[in-house]
C-alpha positions as CSV (number, residue, x, y, z in Angstrom):
1,M,-106.9,-65.9,124.8
2,L,-106.5,-70.0,124.2
3,R,-102.7,-70.0,124.4
4,G,-102.6,-68.0,127.4
5,I,-105.1,-70.1,129.3
6,L,-103.1,-73.1,128.0
7,L,-98.9,-71.6,129.1
8,S,-100.4,-70.6,132.5
9,A,-101.1,-74.3,132.6
10,S,-97.6,-75.1,131.8
11,L,-96.2,-72.9,134.1
12,V,-98.3,-74.3,137.1
13,L,-97.6,-77.5,136.3
14,G,-94.0,-77.5,135.8
15,L,-92.4,-79.0,132.9
16,A,-90.2,-82.1,133.4
17,S,-88.4,-81.7,130.4
18,P,-88.6,-79.7,127.2
19,T,-89.6,-82.9,125.2
20,G,-92.4,-83.7,127.3
21,A,-94.9,-80.4,126.8
22,A,-97.1,-80.3,124.0
23,Q,-100.1,-78.3,122.9
24,I,-102.8,-79.7,120.7
25,T,-105.5,-77.6,118.7
26,G,-108.4,-78.1,116.5
27,L,-110.5,-80.5,118.0
28,E,-114.1,-80.8,118.6
29,S,-115.1,-81.0,122.6
30,P,-112.5,-83.1,123.7
31,H,-113.7,-85.4,126.6
32,S,-110.6,-88.2,127.1
33,F,-107.1,-88.4,126.9
34,V,-104.8,-91.6,127.2
35,G,-101.5,-93.1,125.9
36,D,-100.5,-96.3,124.4
37,E,-97.4,-97.5,127.1
38,S,-96.5,-100.1,124.7
39,G,-96.9,-97.8,121.5
40,G,-95.9,-94.4,122.2
41,D,-99.1,-93.7,120.3
42,Y,-102.0,-90.9,122.1
43,F,-106.0,-91.0,122.0
44,I,-108.0,-87.9,122.0
45,S,-112.0,-88.8,121.8
46,N,-114.0,-85.6,120.4
47,I,-117.8,-85.6,121.4
48,N,-118.5,-83.0,118.6
49,G,-122.0,-82.3,119.2
50,S,-124.2,-82.4,122.2
51,P,-122.5,-84.8,124.9
52,D,-126.3,-86.8,124.4
53,A,-127.2,-86.3,120.8
54,R,-126.9,-89.6,118.5
55,D,-125.5,-87.9,114.9
56,N,-123.0,-90.6,114.5
57,N,-120.4,-87.2,114.1
58,G,-117.9,-88.2,117.2
59,F,-114.1,-89.0,116.3
60,V,-111.3,-89.9,118.0
61,T,-107.8,-88.1,117.2
62,K,-104.4,-89.8,117.0
63,L,-101.2,-88.5,118.3
64,D,-97.9,-89.6,117.7
65,S,-95.3,-89.7,121.2
66,T,-94.4,-86.3,120.5
67,G,-97.7,-85.2,121.0
68,K,-99.0,-84.2,117.0
69,I,-101.6,-85.1,115.4
70,T,-100.9,-88.1,113.1
71,N,-104.8,-88.3,112.2
72,L,-107.6,-85.9,113.2
73,K,-110.3,-88.5,112.7
74,F,-108.4,-91.5,112.6
75,I,-111.9,-93.6,114.0
76,E,-114.9,-91.3,112.7
77,G,-118.4,-92.0,113.5
78,G,-119.8,-92.4,110.0
79,V,-117.5,-93.4,108.0
80,D,-116.4,-97.2,107.3
81,D,-120.3,-98.3,108.6
82,V,-118.7,-96.6,112.1
83,L,-121.3,-95.4,114.3
84,L,-120.2,-93.0,117.0
85,H,-122.3,-90.4,118.5
86,A,-120.6,-88.8,121.6
87,P,-117.4,-90.4,122.7
88,K,-117.2,-89.8,125.7
89,G,-114.3,-92.2,127.7
90,L,-111.2,-94.4,127.0
91,A,-109.0,-97.5,128.0
92,L,-106.6,-99.5,125.7
93,A,-106.5,-103.3,126.8
94,G,-103.7,-104.8,124.6
95,Q,-104.6,-104.4,121.1
96,I,-107.9,-102.9,121.6
97,L,-109.1,-99.1,122.3
98,Y,-112.0,-99.1,124.1
99,V,-114.4,-96.4,123.4
100,A,-117.5,-95.2,125.9
101,D,-120.7,-94.4,123.5
102,L,-123.6,-93.4,125.3
103,D,-125.6,-96.9,125.8
104,Q,-123.0,-99.0,124.4
105,L,-118.9,-99.7,124.6
106,K,-116.9,-100.2,121.5
107,G,-114.0,-101.7,120.8
108,F,-111.4,-100.5,118.0
109,D,-108.0,-101.9,116.8
110,K,-105.6,-99.4,117.9
111,T,-103.3,-99.2,114.9
112,T,-106.0,-99.5,112.1
113,G,-109.2,-97.9,113.7
114,K,-111.0,-101.2,112.7
115,Q,-114.2,-101.8,114.9
116,L,-113.6,-105.1,116.6
117,V,-116.2,-105.4,119.8
118,T,-120.0,-103.5,120.5
119,V,-120.8,-104.0,124.1
120,S,-124.5,-103.1,124.5
121,F,-125.7,-101.6,127.6
122,P,-129.7,-101.2,128.8
123,A,-130.7,-98.2,126.7
124,S,-131.3,-95.7,129.4
125,S,-127.6,-95.8,129.8
126,S,-125.6,-92.9,129.9
127,L,-121.6,-94.6,130.7
128,T,-119.3,-91.8,130.7
129,D,-116.0,-93.3,131.1
130,V,-114.3,-96.5,131.2
131,A,-111.2,-97.9,132.8
132,A,-109.4,-100.6,131.9
133,A,-107.6,-103.4,135.0
134,P,-104.6,-106.0,134.6
135,N,-107.0,-108.6,135.7
136,G,-108.5,-108.3,132.1
137,S,-111.8,-106.6,133.0
138,L,-112.8,-103.1,132.2
139,Y,-114.7,-100.9,134.6
140,A,-117.8,-98.3,132.9
141,S,-119.4,-95.7,134.9
142,D,-123.1,-95.1,133.9
143,Q,-123.4,-91.1,135.1
144,S,-127.3,-90.7,135.2
145,A,-128.0,-93.9,136.1
146,N,-125.5,-94.0,139.4
147,S,-124.0,-97.5,138.3
148,I,-120.6,-99.1,137.8
149,Y,-120.5,-101.9,135.2
150,R,-117.5,-104.7,135.1
151,V,-117.1,-106.1,131.8
152,D,-115.4,-109.4,131.5
153,I,-113.0,-109.6,128.4
154,A,-112.2,-113.3,128.6
155,A,-115.7,-114.4,128.7
156,N,-116.8,-112.9,125.4
157,H,-117.2,-109.3,127.5
158,R,-120.2,-110.5,129.8
159,V,-121.5,-107.5,131.5
160,T,-122.4,-107.4,135.0
161,L,-123.7,-104.7,138.0
162,L,-120.7,-104.3,139.8
163,V,-122.7,-101.9,142.1
164,H,-125.8,-99.4,141.8
165,D,-125.8,-96.9,144.7
166,D,-127.1,-93.1,145.0
167,R,-123.9,-92.6,146.9
168,L,-122.0,-92.4,143.7
169,A,-123.7,-89.1,143.3
170,G,-123.2,-89.0,139.1
171,P,-120.1,-90.7,138.5
172,T,-117.9,-89.9,135.6
173,G,-113.8,-90.2,135.4
174,V,-113.2,-93.9,136.9
175,A,-109.7,-95.4,137.3
176,V,-108.2,-98.6,138.4
177,H,-106.0,-98.3,141.7
178,P,-102.3,-99.6,140.1
179,Q,-101.2,-101.1,143.9
180,T,-104.7,-101.8,145.1
181,G,-106.8,-103.0,142.2
182,H,-109.7,-101.6,143.6
183,V,-111.7,-98.9,141.6
184,I,-111.5,-95.6,142.2
185,V,-115.1,-93.0,140.9
186,V,-115.6,-89.2,141.2
187,S,-118.5,-87.6,141.4
188,W,-119.9,-84.6,139.1
189,D,-123.1,-84.0,141.0
190,K,-121.3,-83.7,144.8
191,G,-117.9,-83.3,144.1
192,K,-116.8,-87.0,145.7
193,I,-114.6,-89.5,145.9
194,L,-114.9,-93.5,145.8
195,E,-113.9,-96.3,145.9
196,I,-114.8,-99.5,145.1
197,T,-113.8,-103.0,145.9
198,P,-114.1,-105.9,143.6
199,E,-116.6,-107.7,145.2
200,G,-119.1,-103.8,144.7
201,R,-117.8,-102.3,148.4
202,L,-118.6,-98.7,148.1
203,T,-116.6,-96.6,150.9
204,E,-116.5,-92.6,150.2
205,L,-112.7,-91.5,150.5
206,E,-113.3,-87.6,150.2
207,S,-116.5,-85.7,150.0
208,N,-117.1,-81.7,150.6
209,G,-118.0,-80.8,154.4
210,F,-120.5,-78.3,155.6
211,F,-118.1,-76.0,155.8
212,T,-115.8,-77.1,153.0
213,S,-116.7,-77.1,149.2
214,R,-112.8,-78.3,148.1
215,F,-114.5,-80.0,144.6
216,Q,-117.5,-78.8,142.3
217,N,-117.7,-81.1,138.7
218,L,-115.1,-83.7,139.2
219,S,-114.9,-85.0,136.0
220,G,-111.2,-87.3,135.5
221,V,-109.4,-89.4,138.3
222,D,-106.3,-91.1,137.5
223,F,-102.5,-92.5,139.2
224,D,-98.8,-91.7,138.4
225,R,-96.5,-94.3,139.0
226,W,-95.9,-93.8,142.5
227,G,-99.6,-94.4,143.3
228,N,-100.7,-90.4,143.7
229,M,-104.1,-90.1,142.9
230,Y,-105.2,-86.7,139.8
231,V,-108.7,-85.7,139.8
232,S,-109.7,-82.5,136.8
233,D,-112.6,-80.4,138.4
234,L,-114.2,-79.2,135.3
235,T,-116.1,-76.2,136.5
236,K,-114.0,-74.9,138.9
237,G,-110.8,-75.1,136.4
238,K,-108.6,-76.8,138.5
239,I,-106.2,-80.5,138.8
240,W,-105.8,-81.7,142.2
241,R,-102.6,-84.3,143.4
242,I,-103.8,-86.7,146.2
243,T,-100.5,-87.4,147.4
244,R,-100.5,-90.7,149.0
245,D,-100.0,-89.2,153.0
246,R,-103.3,-87.9,151.5
247,R,-101.9,-84.4,151.2
248,F,-104.3,-82.2,148.9
249,Q,-101.8,-79.4,146.3
250,V,-103.9,-77.9,143.5
251,I,-101.4,-78.5,140.9
252,A,-102.9,-76.2,138.7
253,E,-105.8,-73.9,138.1
254,Y,-107.3,-71.3,135.9
255,L,-107.9,-74.1,133.5
256,L,-110.7,-73.4,131.2
257,S,-112.6,-77.0,131.4
258,P,-110.1,-79.7,132.3
259,A,-112.5,-83.1,131.1
260,D,-110.9,-86.2,132.0
261,I,-107.8,-86.3,132.4
262,G,-105.3,-89.7,131.8
263,I,-101.4,-90.2,132.9
264,D,-98.9,-91.3,131.4
265,R,-96.8,-93.6,133.8
266,M,-93.9,-94.4,131.8
267,N,-92.8,-90.9,130.5
268,N,-94.6,-89.5,133.7
269,L,-96.7,-87.1,131.8
270,I,-100.3,-86.0,132.7
271,L,-102.9,-85.4,129.3
272,V,-105.3,-82.8,129.5
273,P,-108.6,-82.8,127.3
274,Y,-109.7,-78.8,127.5
275,H,-113.8,-79.8,126.7
276,Y,-115.2,-76.3,125.6
277,A,-111.3,-74.7,124.6
278,H,-111.6,-77.8,121.9
279,A,-108.1,-78.7,122.8
280,A,-105.5,-80.2,124.7
281,E,-102.2,-80.5,126.7
282,M,-99.5,-83.1,127.7
283,N,-97.2,-81.8,130.4
284,G,-94.5,-83.5,132.5
285,L,-95.5,-83.9,136.0
286,E,-93.7,-83.3,139.4
287,A,-91.3,-86.3,140.2
288,P,-91.5,-87.0,144.3
289,S,-89.5,-84.6,146.4
290,G,-87.4,-87.6,148.0
291,G,-89.5,-88.2,151.3
292,K,-90.1,-84.4,152.6
293,G,-91.9,-84.3,155.4
294,R,-95.6,-82.5,155.6
295,D,-93.3,-79.4,156.8
296,G,-90.6,-79.5,154.3
297,R,-90.7,-76.5,151.8
298,R,-90.0,-77.3,148.0
299,T,-87.3,-75.9,146.1
300,L,-87.6,-74.7,142.0
301,A,-85.3,-78.4,142.2
302,D,-88.7,-80.7,142.7
303,Y,-89.9,-78.9,139.0
304,G,-87.3,-79.5,137.2
305,F,-85.5,-76.2,137.4
306,T,-82.1,-75.5,138.0
307,P,-80.7,-72.2,139.8
308,P,-78.4,-70.5,137.4
309,P,-74.3,-70.2,138.8
310,P,-73.9,-67.4,141.6
311,K,-72.7,-64.6,139.6
312,S,-68.5,-63.9,140.8
313,E,-67.5,-60.6,142.3
314,P,-66.1,-58.0,140.8
315,E,-62.4,-57.7,140.8
316,G,-61.3,-56.0,143.5
317,A,-64.6,-55.6,145.1
318,T,-64.9,-54.8,148.2
319,K,-66.9,-57.4,150.8
320,K,-69.7,-56.4,153.1
């Protein structure tokens, strides 16, 4: 059953190259999947139990550039004085892998796994995701408090409240737009996509209408190198692409709980953790189609497939 689900996702997404795909099993409630563009390694957070429990049995898995697990429990709660309860969102900033864990943001050396930083938030916080910006800031979503925090790495990881607003409706995934630098947030409770400026001004980009219910429980968001946005709907089992000209495309469906997705922009790969399937997948993304119009038809070539040459007519065959 699981293998069929993962393979169907591969077929819908389309492979950029045979070497770009990998399926990862043996995980425990994986939540977030990110890649290190500078080193070629990948990391997956594993809640391993209740998402709210302080049970100190969460862990982070490390993979090589091909998607092969090199250390299932690279960082593990209860080992080497590490406290890691329910790790969710992940972000890489320089040498540090940041992990959102309930009411704390923890930083680990991405090579050794040694804990380097602990950043505390209000005790009632429920941090769900974290994203790194090129300007040296981190942005963390607090799902229970409808809040987004900014963390200034250079200022001893000083925490400030960027925005608190009920319109966030249970913010889960968070990403930084690669062109504008604005924070993009997806909503769990109402299936919204929102944008926040560095000054904290909040705008709803997309939301479900009275007659339409495109999204249900959005979990992850990220961008490819061309500025297309990808969002995952954990409950509906879909991954959407929103192109720069605001076209909505379902690129994968019938998935079993796609959680906080990531995009490897350098290698043009999508990284998908399957929360309830205890598995994950990395796969090639479709490249832009070369400026086709809104009504332009796509062909198999857009998805990396080359059709076989036409069969030659048998010698002496009569043409119709």
